[in-house]
C-alpha positions in Angstrom: 182.4 -84.4 85.8 181.0 -87.8 84.6 178.6 -87.9 87.5 177.4 -84.4 87.1 175.1 -85.1 84.2 176.3 -81.8 82.6 177.3 -82.3 79.0 179.0 -78.9 78.9 182.0 -80.7 80.5 182.3 -83.0 77.4 184.7 -80.8 75.3 187.1 -80.4 78.2 187.1 -84.1 78.9 187.4 -84.9 75.2 190.5 -82.7 74.9 192.3 -85.0 77.4 191.9 -88.1 75.2 194.8 -86.9 73.0 197.2 -86.1 75.8 199.4 -89.0 76.8 200.3 -87.3 80.1 196.6 -86.9 81.1 194.4 -89.4 82.9 192.9 -90.5 79.6 191.1 -93.5 80.9 189.3 -91.5 83.5 188.3 -88.9 80.9 186.9 -91.6 78.7 184.9 -93.1 81.5 183.5 -89.7 82.4 182.4 -89.2 78.8 180.8 -92.6 78.9 178.9 -91.8 82.1 177.7 -88.6 80.6 176.5 -90.5 77.5 178.3 -87.9 75.3 177.9 -89.9 72.1 179.6 -87.2 70.0 182.8 -88.7 71.5 182.1 -92.3 70.7 184.2 -92.4 67.6 187.0 -90.3 69.0 187.3 -92.8 71.9 187.0 -95.8 69.6 189.5 -94.4 67.1 192.2 -94.0 69.8 192.0 -97.6 71.1 195.3 -98.3 69.3 197.0 -95.5 71.3 196.3 -96.8 74.8 197.4 -99.8 76.8 196.7 -101.6 80.0 194.0 -100.2 82.3 193.6 -97.2 80.0 192.6 -99.5 77.1 190.1 -101.3 79.4 188.7 -97.9 80.4 188.3 -96.8 76.8 186.4 -100.0 76.0 184.2 -99.7 79.1 183.5 -96.1 78.2 182.1 -97.3 74.9 179.9 -99.8 76.7 178.6 -97.1 78.9 177.8 -95.0 75.8 175.7 -97.8 74.4 176.3 -96.3 71.0 176.3 -98.7 68.0 178.6 -96.3 66.1 181.5 -97.9 68.1 180.9 -101.4 66.6 182.7 -101.0 63.2 185.7 -99.5 65.0 185.7 -102.4 67.5 185.5 -105.0 64.8 188.5 -103.5 63.0 190.5 -103.1 66.2 189.7 -106.8 67.1 191.5 -108.0 64.0 194.5 -105.8 64.7 194.9 -105.8 68.5 197.3 -107.9 70.5 196.1 -110.9 72.5 195.7 -109.2 75.9 193.2 -106.7 74.5 190.9 -109.2 72.9 188.8 -110.0 75.9 187.8 -106.4 76.4 186.9 -105.8 72.8 184.9 -109.0 72.6 183.0 -108.0 75.8 182.1 -104.7 74.3 180.9 -106.2 71.1 178.6 -108.5 73.0 177.3 -105.6 75.1 176.7 -103.3 72.1 175.3 -105.8 69.6 173.5 -108.4 71.8 175.3 -111.1 69.8 177.1 -113.5 72.1 178.8 -116.3 70.1 179.8 -119.5 71.8 183.6 -120.0 72.2 185.4 -123.3 72.8 185.3 -124.6 76.3 188.5 -123.9 78.2 190.1 -121.7 75.6 192.9 -119.6 76.9 195.6 -117.2 75.6 196.3 -117.5 71.9 193.5 -120.1 71.4 191.0 -117.8 73.0 192.1 -114.8 71.0 191.9 -116.8 67.7 188.4 -118.1 68.6 187.1 -114.6 69.3 188.5 -113.2 66.1 187.0 -116.1 64.1 183.6 -115.6 65.8 183.5 -112.0 64.6 185.5 -112.4 61.3 182.5 -112.2 59.0 181.3 -108.9 60.5 177.9 -110.3 61.6 176.5 -108.3 64.5 172.8 -109.4 64.4 171.7 -111.9 67.1 171.2 -115.5 65.9 168.5 -117.7 67.3 169.4 -119.3 70.6 170.7 -122.9 70.3 171.1 -125.4 73.1 173.6 -127.9 71.6 176.2 -130.5 72.3 174.0 -132.3 74.8 175.6 -135.3 76.4 173.8 -137.3 79.1 176.7 -139.0 80.8 174.5 -140.8 83.4 171.2 -140.5 85.1 172.8 -137.9 87.4 175.2 -136.0 85.1 174.9 -134.2 81.8 176.6 -131.4 79.8 175.3 -129.0 77.2 176.2 -125.6 75.6 174.1 -122.5 75.1 175.0 -120.6 71.9 173.6 -117.1 71.5 172.0 -117.2 75.0 169.6 -114.5 76.0 171.6 -113.9 79.2 168.6 -112.9 81.2 170.1 -114.8 84.1 173.9 -114.1 84.3 176.8 -112.8 86.3 177.9 -109.5 84.7 180.3 -106.7 85.5 178.9 -103.7 87.3 179.6 -100.2 85.9 182.9 -99.0 87.3 182.8 -97.4 90.7 183.7 -93.7 90.6 187.3 -93.2 91.5 188.1 -96.9 91.1 191.5 -97.7 89.5 189.9 -100.8 87.9 187.3 -100.2 85.1 186.2 -103.9 85.5 186.0 -105.1 89.1 182.7 -105.8 90.9 180.2 -108.2 89.4 176.6 -109.0 90.1 174.2 -111.8 89.5 171.5 -110.3 87.4 167.9 -111.3 86.5 166.7 -109.5 83.3 169.5 -106.9 83.8 168.4 -106.2 87.4 171.1 -106.9 90.0 170.1 -109.5 92.6 173.4 -110.2 94.4 176.7 -108.4 94.3 179.3 -111.1 93.6 182.4 -109.1 94.1 185.6 -109.1 92.1 187.1 -111.9 90.0 190.5 -111.3 91.8 191.5 -114.8 92.8 193.4 -113.7 95.9 190.4 -111.8 97.3 187.8 -113.6 99.3 184.4 -114.3 97.8 181.6 -112.2 99.2 178.0 -111.9 98.1 175.5 -109.3 99.2 171.8 -109.0 98.5 171.0 -105.9 96.4 167.3 -106.3 95.4 164.7 -108.9 94.5 164.1 -109.6 90.9 160.9 -108.7 89.1 158.2 -111.3 88.4 159.9 -112.6 85.3 162.2 -114.8 87.4 159.2 -116.6 88.8 157.7 -117.0 85.4 160.9 -118.6 84.1 160.9 -121.0 87.0 157.3 -122.0 86.4 158.3 -123.2 82.9 160.6 -125.8 84.5 158.2 -127.2 87.0 156.5 -130.1 85.2 159.0 -132.9 85.9 160.3 -131.6 89.2 157.7 -133.3 91.3 159.6 -136.6 91.1 162.9 -136.1 89.4 164.9 -139.3 89.8 167.2 -139.2 86.7 168.3 -137.0 83.9 167.6 -137.8 80.2 167.7 -136.1 76.8 163.9 -135.6 76.8 164.2 -133.4 79.9 166.7 -131.0 78.3 164.7 -130.9 75.1 161.6 -129.9 77.0 163.5 -127.3 78.9 165.6 -125.9 76.0 163.5 -122.6 75.8 164.3 -122.0 79.4 168.0 -123.0 79.1 168.2 -120.5 76.2 167.5 -117.7 78.8 171.0 -118.4 80.3 174.2 -116.7 79.2 176.2 -118.2 76.3 178.5 -120.8 77.6 179.2 -124.4 78.6 177.2 -126.0 81.4 177.1 -129.1 83.6 173.8 -130.4 85.0 174.1 -132.5 88.2 171.3 -134.2 90.0 172.4 -134.0 93.7 171.2 -134.9 97.1 172.6 -132.1 99.2 172.6 -132.1 103.1 171.4 -128.5 103.7 170.5 -126.4 106.6 168.7 -123.1 106.7 170.9 -120.4 108.2 169.6 -117.0 109.4 172.3 -116.2 112.0 175.3 -114.6 110.3 177.6 -116.2 112.9 176.4 -119.7 111.8 177.0 -119.1 108.1 180.1 -120.4 106.2 180.7 -116.8 105.1 181.8 -116.0 108.7 182.9 -119.4 110.0 185.5 -119.6 107.2 187.2 -116.6 108.9 187.6 -118.5 112.1 189.0 -121.4 110.2 191.6 -119.2 108.6 192.6 -117.6 111.9 193.0 -121.1 113.4 195.2 -122.1 110.4 197.3 -119.0 110.8 197.6 -119.6 114.6 196.2 -116.1 115.2 193.0 -116.4 117.2 192.7 -112.6 117.6 193.1 -111.6 114.0 189.3 -111.2 113.5 188.1 -110.2 117.0 186.8 -106.8 115.8 184.9 -108.2 112.8 181.2 -108.6 112.9 179.5 -111.7 111.4 177.1 -109.4 109.6 180.1 -107.9 107.7 180.6 -111.2 105.9 177.3 -112.8 105.2 175.0 -112.1 102.2 172.4 -110.2 104.2 169.6 -112.8 103.8 168.6 -116.1 105.2 169.7 -118.9 102.9 170.6 -122.6 102.7 174.1 -124.0 103.1 175.8 -127.3 103.1 176.0 -128.7 106.7 179.7 -129.3 106.2 182.4 -128.5 103.6 182.5 -130.9 100.7 184.5 -133.9 101.7 187.4 -135.6 99.9 188.3 -132.7 97.5 191.7 -131.4 96.6 191.0 -128.0 98.1 191.0 -128.1 101.9 187.7 -126.2 102.2 184.9 -126.3 99.6 181.9 -124.4 101.1 178.4 -124.4 99.7 175.6 -121.9 99.8 172.3 -121.7 97.9 170.8 -118.2 97.9 167.1 -117.3 97.4 165.8 -115.4 94.4 162.6 -114.4 96.3 162.2 -113.0 99.8 162.3 -115.9 102.4 159.5 -114.2 104.4 157.2 -114.6 101.4 157.3 -118.4 101.6 153.9 -120.0 102.4 154.0 -122.2 105.6 151.2 -124.3 104.3 153.1 -125.1 101.1 156.2 -126.0 103.1 154.1 -128.3 105.3 152.6 -130.0 102.2 156.1 -130.7 100.9 157.2 -132.0 104.3 154.3 -134.4 104.4 155.1 -135.6 100.9 158.8 -136.2 101.8 157.7 -138.2 104.9 155.9 -140.5 102.4 159.1 -141.0 100.4 158.6 -138.4 97.7 161.7 -136.4 96.6 160.6 -133.2 94.6 163.6 -131.4 93.1 164.7 -127.8 93.3 166.5 -126.1 90.4 169.6 -124.1 91.2 171.8 -122.0 88.8 175.3 -122.2 90.3 179.0 -122.0 89.7 182.3 -123.0 91.2 184.4 -120.2 92.6 188.1 -120.9 93.2 190.2 -118.5 95.4 193.6 -118.4 97.0 192.8 -115.8 99.6 195.7 -113.5 100.4 197.9 -116.0 98.6 197.7 -118.1 101.8 194.3 -119.9 102.0 193.1 -122.1 99.1 189.3 -122.0 99.2 186.5 -123.1 96.9 182.8 -122.3 96.9 179.8 -123.9 95.3 177.5 -121.0 95.0 173.9 -121.2 93.6 170.8 -119.0 93.2 167.6 -120.9 93.6 165.5 -120.6 90.4 162.7 -122.9 91.5 162.0 -124.8 94.7 162.3 -122.4 97.6 159.5 -124.1 99.5 160.9 -127.6 98.7 164.3 -126.6 100.1 162.8 -125.2 103.2 160.9 -128.5 103.8 164.0 -130.5 103.2 166.0 -128.4 105.7 163.3 -128.6 108.3 163.0 -132.4 107.9 166.7 -133.0 108.0 166.5 -134.9 104.7 169.1 -134.4 101.9 167.6 -132.0 99.3 167.1 -133.2 95.8 168.7 -130.5 93.7 169.2 -130.1 89.9 172.3 -127.9 89.7 172.9 -126.2 86.4 176.4 -124.8 86.5 178.5 -122.8 84.0 182.1 -123.9 83.7 185.0 -121.6 82.9 183.7 -118.5 84.8 186.1 -118.5 87.7 186.0 -122.2 88.3 186.5 -125.3 86.2 184.8 -128.7 86.1 187.1 -130.2 88.8 185.1 -128.6 91.6 181.9 -129.8 90.1 183.2 -133.3 89.8 184.1 -133.3 93.5 180.6 -132.1 94.4 179.1 -134.8 92.2 181.3 -137.5 93.7 180.3 -136.5 97.2 176.6 -135.8 96.7 175.5 -137.3 93.3 172.1 -138.8 93.6 172.4 -142.6 93.7 176.2 -142.5 93.5 
């Protein structure tokens, strides 16, 4: 019914919302997909009656509606709801108002719930000006900063729920200006990480990158002036806490799925399990992101997790790269120049099938596709400015291990 586009189904679906024996969450999602805004307030008003996945489904239905009429109900319910429901209500308020307040780094449980309630306690729903704050340059290769009220034009966001799925929030995508670039998969920490190319972003991604290019021609150290200069661009990121690392990464360009870490990790798991036949029927193409990309030549050494893989994915078609530009960068590198690429990344921690501890450094190239291609062709470690959000599936530990292994000059 929700996929039909037929609003005549709305009264029948709405009648199910009051029946505890009915699939109320699915009915709410169907109303949300229909955009039946006459049912916004009935759904919002019944949040106190539903629990678990039905509660999440009701909140996601309000997000699908996109109806500001839900906001007063959500604010009231936020003040009254129990701790496990706070995340969903906060997520919906951000989606419906565009206001995305900064929460304390690493907040969990009761601390997180208290911080969310405090952020919305005054009832303000209008967006505040973006602020890049709490900048600390720890060294010439490491810095931290926070983005408050970020525009979120480049972010990992939940996809609309798949029809028939039992989980209203499951798959996520890396989006540019709201347009999905890569499917990131679920946040389930016992599922393996899998990325898949969905589409290339519009020209705005390139324009954002152009605004970062001035000092990248020879970036040898980080300083406060650099982040001040880039603050308008950093404000395009999602609200959150970030680390900036200046790295020299040994990269290779991989276009054969069987050579990518996305598939080679499968063989590593089979060997660890002592079962060499477990993946015989799997095709390498089933695992890889579907596009040529750059990856670390070996897993990150010396870390706590046995395997920390690394992959940097393009945000423009690799076939569109200009060979003459790559050759120009290659010649400059032969003369000792080290131009930097800018990558937005994150650490992803998994315990696959509750058997294999695995960590990924994943990044999307914001600027420097030609430079990375030149580095890979020359076999020279690539100078990369990695801007990584912490607390979204991975903590600072993994970033510290990457910095220890590949920090420029360390």
